[in-house]
Backbone atoms as SQL, in Angstrom:
CREATE TABLE atoms (id INTEGER PRIMARY KEY, chain TEXT, resi INTEGER, resn TEXT, atom TEXT, x REAL, y REAL, z REAL);
INSERT INTO atoms VALUES
  (1, 'A', 1, 'MET', 'N', -10.474, -12.686, -23.486),
  (2, 'A', 1, 'MET', 'CA', -10.075, -13.575, -24.113),
  (3, 'A', 1, 'MET', 'C', -11.007, -14.506, -23.668),
  (4, 'A', 2, 'SER', 'N', -10.911, -15.601, -24.696),
  (5, 'A', 2, 'SER', 'CA', -12.128, -16.414, -25.689),
  (6, 'A', 2, 'SER', 'C', -12.456, -17.750, -24.366),
  (7, 'A', 3, 'GLU', 'N', -13.791, -18.133, -24.352),
  (8, 'A', 3, 'GLU', 'CA', -14.366, -18.955, -23.382),
  (9, 'A', 3, 'GLU', 'C', -13.641, -20.247, -23.079),
  (10, 'A', 4, 'LEU', 'N', -12.969, -21.125, -24.159),
  (11, 'A', 4, 'LEU', 'CA', -11.885, -22.328, -23.730),
  (12, 'A', 4, 'LEU', 'C', -10.861, -21.370, -22.781),
  (13, 'A', 5, 'TYR', 'N', -10.350, -20.256, -23.348),
  (14, 'A', 5, 'TYR', 'CA', -9.112, -19.866, -22.304),
  (15, 'A', 5, 'TYR', 'C', -9.460, -19.916, -21.052),
  (16, 'A', 6, 'GLN', 'N', -10.897, -18.476, -20.801),
  (17, 'A', 6, 'GLN', 'CA', -11.590, -19.303, -19.350),
  (18, 'A', 6, 'GLN', 'C', -11.861, -20.334, -18.768),
  (19, 'A', 7, 'LYS', 'N', -11.760, -21.491, -19.655),
  (20, 'A', 7, 'LYS', 'CA', -12.377, -23.030, -18.599),
  (21, 'A', 7, 'LYS', 'C', -10.833, -23.634, -18.224),
  (22, 'A', 8, 'LYS', 'N', -10.015, -22.685, -19.310),
  (23, 'A', 8, 'LYS', 'CA', -8.563, -23.874, -18.781),
  (24, 'A', 8, 'LYS', 'C', -7.994, -23.357, -17.788),
  (25, 'A', 9, 'VAL', 'N', -7.816, -21.423, -17.974),
  (26, 'A', 9, 'VAL', 'CA', -7.909, -21.450, -16.931),
  (27, 'A', 9, 'VAL', 'C', -8.378, -21.512, -15.050),
  (28, 'A', 10, 'GLU', 'N', -9.584, -21.611, -14.925),
  (29, 'A', 10, 'GLU', 'CA', -10.624, -22.348, -14.299),
  (30, 'A', 10, 'GLU', 'C', -9.857, -23.446, -13.504),
  (31, 'A', 11, 'GLU', 'N', -9.864, -24.757, -14.297),
  (32, 'A', 11, 'GLU', 'CA', -9.782, -26.185, -14.726),
  (33, 'A', 11, 'GLU', 'C', -8.369, -26.067, -14.013),
  (34, 'A', 12, 'SER', 'N', -7.306, -25.183, -14.123),
  (35, 'A', 12, 'SER', 'CA', -5.910, -25.232, -13.283),
  (36, 'A', 12, 'SER', 'C', -6.051, -24.062, -12.025),
  (37, 'A', 13, 'ILE', 'N', -6.827, -23.270, -11.858),
  (38, 'A', 13, 'ILE', 'CA', -6.828, -22.893, -10.547),
  (39, 'A', 13, 'ILE', 'C', -7.624, -23.352, -9.536),
  (40, 'A', 14, 'ARG', 'N', -8.362, -24.890, -10.425),
  (41, 'A', 14, 'ARG', 'CA', -8.940, -25.203, -9.228),
  (42, 'A', 14, 'ARG', 'C', -8.227, -26.546, -8.989),
  (43, 'A', 15, 'ASN', 'N', -7.379, -27.063, -9.998),
  (44, 'A', 15, 'ASN', 'CA', -6.808, -28.235, -9.475),
  (45, 'A', 15, 'ASN', 'C', -5.395, -28.085, -8.792),
  (46, 'A', 16, 'PHE', 'N', -4.916, -26.361, -8.866),
  (47, 'A', 16, 'PHE', 'CA', -4.267, -25.773, -7.561),
  (48, 'A', 16, 'PHE', 'C', -4.109, -25.869, -6.232),
  (49, 'A', 17, 'LEU', 'N', -5.869, -25.353, -6.350),
  (50, 'A', 17, 'LEU', 'CA', -6.259, -25.157, -4.880),
  (51, 'A', 17, 'LEU', 'C', -6.642, -25.966, -4.503),
  (52, 'A', 18, 'ALA', 'N', -7.388, -27.080, -4.744),
  (53, 'A', 18, 'ALA', 'CA', -7.326, -28.452, -4.290),
  (54, 'A', 18, 'ALA', 'C', -6.181, -29.468, -3.808),
  (55, 'A', 19, 'GLU', 'N', -5.254, -28.763, -4.420),
  (56, 'A', 19, 'GLU', 'CA', -3.612, -29.420, -3.991),
  (57, 'A', 19, 'GLU', 'C', -3.543, -28.806, -3.358),
  (58, 'A', 20, 'ARG', 'N', -3.026, -27.805, -2.932),
  (59, 'A', 20, 'ARG', 'CA', -2.870, -26.883, -1.990),
  (60, 'A', 20, 'ARG', 'C', -3.556, -26.806, -0.889),
  (61, 'A', 21, 'PHE', 'N', -4.677, -27.037, -0.792),
  (62, 'A', 21, 'PHE', 'CA', -5.830, -27.079, 0.496),
  (63, 'A', 21, 'PHE', 'C', -6.168, -28.722, 0.462),
  (64, 'A', 22, 'ASN', 'N', -5.943, -29.735, 0.433),
  (65, 'A', 22, 'ASN', 'CA', -5.888, -30.495, 0.370),
  (66, 'A', 22, 'ASN', 'C', -7.749, -30.710, 0.653),
  (67, 'A', 23, 'VAL', 'N', -8.386, -29.970, -0.560),
  (68, 'A', 23, 'VAL', 'CA', -10.038, -30.282, -0.710),
  (69, 'A', 23, 'VAL', 'C', -9.765, -31.223, -2.213),
  (70, 'A', 24, 'LYS', 'N', -11.078, -30.907, -2.281),
  (71, 'A', 24, 'LYS', 'CA', -11.930, -31.991, -3.140),
  (72, 'A', 24, 'LYS', 'C', -12.183, -30.783, -4.493),
  (73, 'A', 25, 'LYS', 'N', -11.349, -30.897, -6.035),
  (74, 'A', 25, 'LYS', 'CA', -11.556, -29.716, -7.026),
  (75, 'A', 25, 'LYS', 'C', -13.426, -29.875, -6.917),
  (76, 'A', 26, 'ASN', 'N', -14.405, -30.349, -6.897),
  (77, 'A', 26, 'ASN', 'CA', -15.124, -30.156, -7.130),
  (78, 'A', 26, 'ASN', 'C', -16.117, -29.379, -6.479),
  (79, 'A', 27, 'THR', 'N', -15.503, -28.967, -5.257),
  (80, 'A', 27, 'THR', 'CA', -15.878, -28.539, -4.202),
  (81, 'A', 27, 'THR', 'C', -15.476, -26.742, -3.721),
  (82, 'A', 28, 'ILE', 'N', -14.489, -26.375, -5.279),
  (83, 'A', 28, 'ILE', 'CA', -13.936, -25.434, -5.740),
  (84, 'A', 28, 'ILE', 'C', -14.393, -24.701, -6.665),
  (85, 'A', 29, 'GLN', 'N', -15.279, -23.300, -6.663),
  (86, 'A', 29, 'GLN', 'CA', -16.612, -23.050, -7.529),
  (87, 'A', 29, 'GLN', 'C', -15.973, -22.033, -7.432),
  (88, 'A', 30, 'LEU', 'N', -16.628, -21.137, -8.432),
  (89, 'A', 30, 'LEU', 'CA', -16.350, -19.941, -9.191),
  (90, 'A', 30, 'LEU', 'C', -16.962, -18.902, -7.360),
  (91, 'A', 31, 'LYS', 'N', -17.593, -18.936, -7.241),
  (92, 'A', 31, 'LYS', 'CA', -17.787, -17.855, -5.958),
  (93, 'A', 31, 'LYS', 'C', -17.457, -18.815, -4.332),
  (94, 'A', 32, 'THR', 'N', -16.402, -19.298, -4.870),
  (95, 'A', 32, 'THR', 'CA', -15.711, -19.916, -3.781),
  (96, 'A', 32, 'THR', 'C', -14.911, -18.724, -3.214),
  (97, 'A', 33, 'SER', 'N', -15.316, -18.449, -1.784),
  (98, 'A', 33, 'SER', 'CA', -14.060, -17.531, -1.161),
  (99, 'A', 33, 'SER', 'C', -12.364, -18.272, -0.693),
  (100, 'A', 34, 'LEU', 'N', -11.755, -17.622, -1.168),
  (101, 'A', 34, 'LEU', 'CA', -9.702, -17.933, -0.902),
  (102, 'A', 34, 'LEU', 'C', -10.425, -18.107, 0.613),
  (103, 'A', 35, 'ILE', 'N', -10.654, -16.701, 1.296),
  (104, 'A', 35, 'ILE', 'CA', -10.098, -16.695, 2.927),
  (105, 'A', 35, 'ILE', 'C', -11.444, -17.577, 3.657),
  (106, 'A', 36, 'GLU', 'N', -12.095, -17.370, 3.506),
  (107, 'A', 36, 'GLU', 'CA', -13.324, -17.766, 4.346),
  (108, 'A', 36, 'GLU', 'C', -13.855, -19.523, 4.291),
  (109, 'A', 37, 'ASP', 'N', -13.630, -19.692, 2.548),
  (110, 'A', 37, 'ASP', 'CA', -13.777, -21.636, 2.428),
  (111, 'A', 37, 'ASP', 'C', -12.648, -22.232, 2.657),
  (112, 'A', 38, 'LEU', 'N', -11.972, -21.275, 2.013),
  (113, 'A', 38, 'LEU', 'CA', -10.229, -22.557, 1.897),
  (114, 'A', 38, 'LEU', 'C', -9.634, -22.393, 3.051),
  (115, 'A', 39, 'GLY', 'N', -10.056, -21.164, 3.997),
  (116, 'A', 39, 'GLY', 'CA', -9.060, -20.616, 5.196),
  (117, 'A', 39, 'GLY', 'C', -7.574, -19.945, 4.583),
  (118, 'A', 40, 'MET', 'N', -7.819, -19.387, 3.643),
  (119, 'A', 40, 'MET', 'CA', -6.000, -18.732, 3.200),
  (120, 'A', 40, 'MET', 'C', -6.072, -17.629, 3.856),
  (121, 'A', 41, 'ASP', 'N', -4.588, -17.303, 4.527),
  (122, 'A', 41, 'ASP', 'CA', -3.747, -16.397, 5.223),
  (123, 'A', 41, 'ASP', 'C', -3.442, -15.614, 4.331),
  (124, 'A', 42, 'SER', 'N', -2.663, -14.327, 4.679),
  (125, 'A', 42, 'SER', 'CA', -1.890, -13.230, 3.941),
  (126, 'A', 42, 'SER', 'C', -0.450, -14.281, 3.230),
  (127, 'A', 43, 'PHE', 'N', -0.266, -14.910, 4.262),
  (128, 'A', 43, 'PHE', 'CA', 1.078, -15.155, 3.496),
  (129, 'A', 43, 'PHE', 'C', 0.777, -16.317, 2.437),
  (130, 'A', 44, 'GLN', 'N', -0.554, -17.353, 2.317),
  (131, 'A', 44, 'GLN', 'CA', -0.349, -17.881, 1.279),
  (132, 'A', 44, 'GLN', 'C', -1.144, -17.021, 0.125),
  (133, 'A', 45, 'SER', 'N', -1.755, -16.241, 0.337),
  (134, 'A', 45, 'SER', 'CA', -2.405, -15.124, -0.470),
  (135, 'A', 45, 'SER', 'C', -1.482, -14.636, -1.876),
  (136, 'A', 46, 'VAL', 'N', -0.232, -14.503, -1.099),
  (137, 'A', 46, 'VAL', 'CA', 0.551, -14.063, -1.614),
  (138, 'A', 46, 'VAL', 'C', 1.384, -14.393, -2.699),
  (139, 'A', 47, 'GLU', 'N', 1.710, -16.035, -1.674),
  (140, 'A', 47, 'GLU', 'CA', 2.218, -16.970, -2.089),
  (141, 'A', 47, 'GLU', 'C', 1.511, -17.234, -3.708),
  (142, 'A', 48, 'LEU', 'N', 0.434, -18.028, -3.603),
  (143, 'A', 48, 'LEU', 'CA', -0.754, -17.842, -4.206),
  (144, 'A', 48, 'LEU', 'C', -0.630, -17.015, -6.052),
  (145, 'A', 49, 'LEU', 'N', -0.230, -15.482, -5.584),
  (146, 'A', 49, 'LEU', 'CA', -0.292, -14.310, -6.349),
  (147, 'A', 49, 'LEU', 'C', 1.070, -14.901, -7.334),
  (148, 'A', 50, 'TYR', 'N', 2.527, -15.117, -6.718),
  (149, 'A', 50, 'TYR', 'CA', 3.497, -15.471, -7.070),
  (150, 'A', 50, 'TYR', 'C', 3.230, -16.660, -8.048),
  (151, 'A', 51, 'GLU', 'N', 2.783, -17.987, -8.089),
  (152, 'A', 51, 'GLU', 'CA', 2.384, -18.569, -8.366),
  (153, 'A', 51, 'GLU', 'C', 1.448, -18.634, -10.011),
  (154, 'A', 52, 'LEU', 'N', 0.536, -17.287, -9.415),
  (155, 'A', 52, 'LEU', 'CA', 0.338, -17.300, -11.003),
  (156, 'A', 52, 'LEU', 'C', 1.057, -16.611, -11.753),
  (157, 'A', 53, 'GLU', 'N', 1.626, -15.523, -10.515),
  (158, 'A', 53, 'GLU', 'CA', 2.169, -14.773, -12.332),
  (159, 'A', 53, 'GLU', 'C', 2.876, -15.358, -13.143),
  (160, 'A', 54, 'LEU', 'N', 3.708, -16.563, -11.993),
  (161, 'A', 54, 'LEU', 'CA', 4.494, -17.319, -13.039),
  (162, 'A', 54, 'LEU', 'C', 3.908, -18.386, -13.604),
  (163, 'A', 55, 'GLN', 'N', 3.235, -18.988, -13.667),
  (164, 'A', 55, 'GLN', 'CA', 1.723, -19.639, -14.527),
  (165, 'A', 55, 'GLN', 'C', 1.087, -18.847, -15.749),
  (166, 'A', 56, 'TYR', 'N', 1.440, -17.858, -15.528),
  (167, 'A', 56, 'TYR', 'CA', -0.089, -16.764, -16.750),
  (168, 'A', 56, 'TYR', 'C', 1.119, -16.021, -17.041),
  (169, 'A', 57, 'LYS', 'N', 2.199, -15.614, -16.532),
  (170, 'A', 57, 'LYS', 'CA', 3.481, -14.288, -17.146),
  (171, 'A', 57, 'LYS', 'C', 2.416, -13.762, -17.718),
  (172, 'A', 58, 'ILE', 'N', 1.442, -13.318, -15.866),
  (173, 'A', 58, 'ILE', 'CA', 1.408, -11.379, -15.929),
  (174, 'A', 58, 'ILE', 'C', 1.666, -11.372, -14.209),
  (175, 'A', 59, 'ARG', 'N', 1.727, -9.383, -14.233),
  (176, 'A', 59, 'ARG', 'CA', 1.927, -9.090, -13.473),
  (177, 'A', 59, 'ARG', 'C', 0.931, -8.705, -12.277),
  (178, 'A', 60, 'ILE', 'N', 0.922, -8.675, -11.230),
  (179, 'A', 60, 'ILE', 'CA', -0.047, -9.033, -10.443),
  (180, 'A', 60, 'ILE', 'C', -0.057, -8.021, -8.935),
  (181, 'A', 61, 'PRO', 'N', -0.238, -6.832, -8.812),
  (182, 'A', 61, 'PRO', 'CA', 0.072, -6.115, -8.234),
  (183, 'A', 61, 'PRO', 'C', -0.264, -6.458, -6.781),
  (184, 'A', 62, 'ASN', 'N', 0.409, -6.070, -6.088),
  (185, 'A', 62, 'ASN', 'CA', 0.337, -6.469, -4.240),
  (186, 'A', 62, 'ASN', 'C', -1.397, -5.423, -4.135),
  (187, 'A', 63, 'GLU', 'N', -1.440, -4.234, -4.709),
  (188, 'A', 63, 'GLU', 'CA', -2.971, -3.871, -4.265),
  (189, 'A', 63, 'GLU', 'C', -3.924, -4.208, -5.320),
  (190, 'A', 64, 'ALA', 'N', -4.261, -4.939, -5.948),
  (191, 'A', 64, 'ALA', 'CA', -5.387, -6.250, -6.665),
  (192, 'A', 64, 'ALA', 'C', -5.757, -7.072, -5.713),
  (193, 'A', 65, 'LEU', 'N', -4.709, -7.886, -4.900),
  (194, 'A', 65, 'LEU', 'CA', -5.218, -8.480, -4.217),
  (195, 'A', 65, 'LEU', 'C', -6.304, -8.587, -2.661),
  (196, 'A', 66, 'LYS', 'N', -6.815, -7.511, -2.754),
  (197, 'A', 66, 'LYS', 'CA', -7.789, -7.001, -1.776),
  (198, 'A', 66, 'LYS', 'C', -8.982, -6.851, -2.475),
  (199, 'A', 67, 'ASP', 'N', -8.771, -7.061, -4.213),
  (200, 'A', 67, 'ASP', 'CA', -10.345, -7.328, -4.892),
  (201, 'A', 67, 'ASP', 'C', -10.123, -8.425, -5.539),
  (202, 'A', 68, 'LEU', 'N', -9.448, -9.535, -5.349),
  (203, 'A', 68, 'LEU', 'CA', -9.239, -10.803, -6.058),
  (204, 'A', 68, 'LEU', 'C', -9.648, -12.126, -4.391),
  (205, 'A', 69, 'LYS', 'N', -11.058, -11.615, -3.895),
  (206, 'A', 69, 'LYS', 'CA', -11.837, -12.665, -3.017),
  (207, 'A', 69, 'LYS', 'C', -12.146, -14.425, -3.037),
  (208, 'A', 70, 'LYS', 'N', -12.609, -13.807, -4.271),
  (209, 'A', 70, 'LYS', 'CA', -13.287, -15.243, -4.595),
  (210, 'A', 70, 'LYS', 'C', -12.679, -16.062, -6.291),
  (211, 'A', 71, 'ILE', 'N', -12.896, -17.695, -6.301),
  (212, 'A', 71, 'ILE', 'CA', -12.071, -17.990, -7.346),
  (213, 'A', 71, 'ILE', 'C', -12.678, -17.183, -8.852),
  (214, 'A', 72, 'GLY', 'N', -13.790, -17.005, -8.779),
  (215, 'A', 72, 'GLY', 'CA', -14.168, -15.913, -10.173),
  (216, 'A', 72, 'GLY', 'C', -13.202, -14.663, -10.411),
  (217, 'A', 73, 'ASP', 'N', -13.119, -14.010, -8.896),
  (218, 'A', 73, 'ASP', 'CA', -12.346, -13.126, -9.346),
  (219, 'A', 73, 'ASP', 'C', -11.017, -13.091, -9.586),
  (220, 'A', 74, 'ILE', 'N', -10.452, -14.283, -9.276),
  (221, 'A', 74, 'ILE', 'CA', -9.138, -14.121, -10.294),
  (222, 'A', 74, 'ILE', 'C', -8.919, -14.962, -11.440),
  (223, 'A', 75, 'ILE', 'N', -9.809, -15.875, -11.923),
  (224, 'A', 75, 'ILE', 'CA', -9.658, -16.016, -13.396),
  (225, 'A', 75, 'ILE', 'C', -10.397, -14.831, -14.217),
  (226, 'A', 76, 'ASN', 'N', -11.270, -14.120, -14.127),
  (227, 'A', 76, 'ASN', 'CA', -11.534, -12.500, -14.152),
  (228, 'A', 76, 'ASN', 'C', -9.626, -12.108, -14.700),
  (229, 'A', 77, 'TYR', 'N', -9.862, -11.607, -13.984),
  (230, 'A', 77, 'TYR', 'CA', -8.507, -10.845, -13.455),
  (231, 'A', 77, 'TYR', 'C', -7.341, -11.225, -14.526),
  (232, 'A', 78, 'ILE', 'N', -7.320, -12.924, -14.502),
  (233, 'A', 78, 'ILE', 'CA', -5.819, -13.578, -15.585),
  (234, 'A', 78, 'ILE', 'C', -6.402, -13.890, -16.755),
  (235, 'A', 79, 'CYS', 'N', -8.152, -13.385, -17.073),
  (236, 'A', 79, 'CYS', 'CA', -8.019, -13.593, -18.368),
  (237, 'A', 79, 'CYS', 'C', -8.281, -11.977, -18.854),
  (238, 'A', 80, 'ASN', 'N', -8.385, -11.376, -18.111),
  (239, 'A', 80, 'ASN', 'CA', -8.754, -9.686, -18.748),
  (240, 'A', 80, 'ASN', 'C', -7.290, -9.119, -18.301),
  (241, 'A', 81, 'HIS', 'N', -6.137, -9.266, -18.017),
  (242, 'A', 81, 'HIS', 'CA', -4.194, -9.191, -18.218),
  (243, 'A', 81, 'HIS', 'C', -3.871, -9.802, -18.766),
  (244, 'A', 82, 'LYS', 'N', -4.378, -10.645, -19.458),
  (245, 'A', 82, 'LYS', 'CA', -3.358, -11.806, -20.601),
  (246, 'A', 82, 'LYS', 'C', -3.022, -11.112, -21.492),
  (247, 'A', 83, 'THR', 'N', -1.884, -11.297, -22.325),
  (248, 'A', 83, 'THR', 'CA', -1.170, -10.638, -23.177),
  (249, 'A', 83, 'THR', 'C', -1.198, -11.727, -24.426),
  (250, 'A', 84, 'LEU', 'N', -1.662, -11.838, -24.977),
  (251, 'A', 84, 'LEU', 'CA', -1.349, -12.984, -26.291),
  (252, 'A', 84, 'LEU', 'C', -0.154, -13.128, -26.752);
């Protein structure tokens, strides 16, 4: 995927998480941990996967969740699995 698409995905996810967790968008970086930094629990993780699947029209298997620990992991997953 293009760098432009990756930047759009990053911006979209940062906006979504900032709103969902009531934090400033500029505090959400690629290295931000969903669990340690944002305090996301397992239910919220599944909820996030569902939202991402809808928004990006991709399938994220539950097994992939264990590898999606940081914001950068999510962005890379989406960019690597998105079909045009």
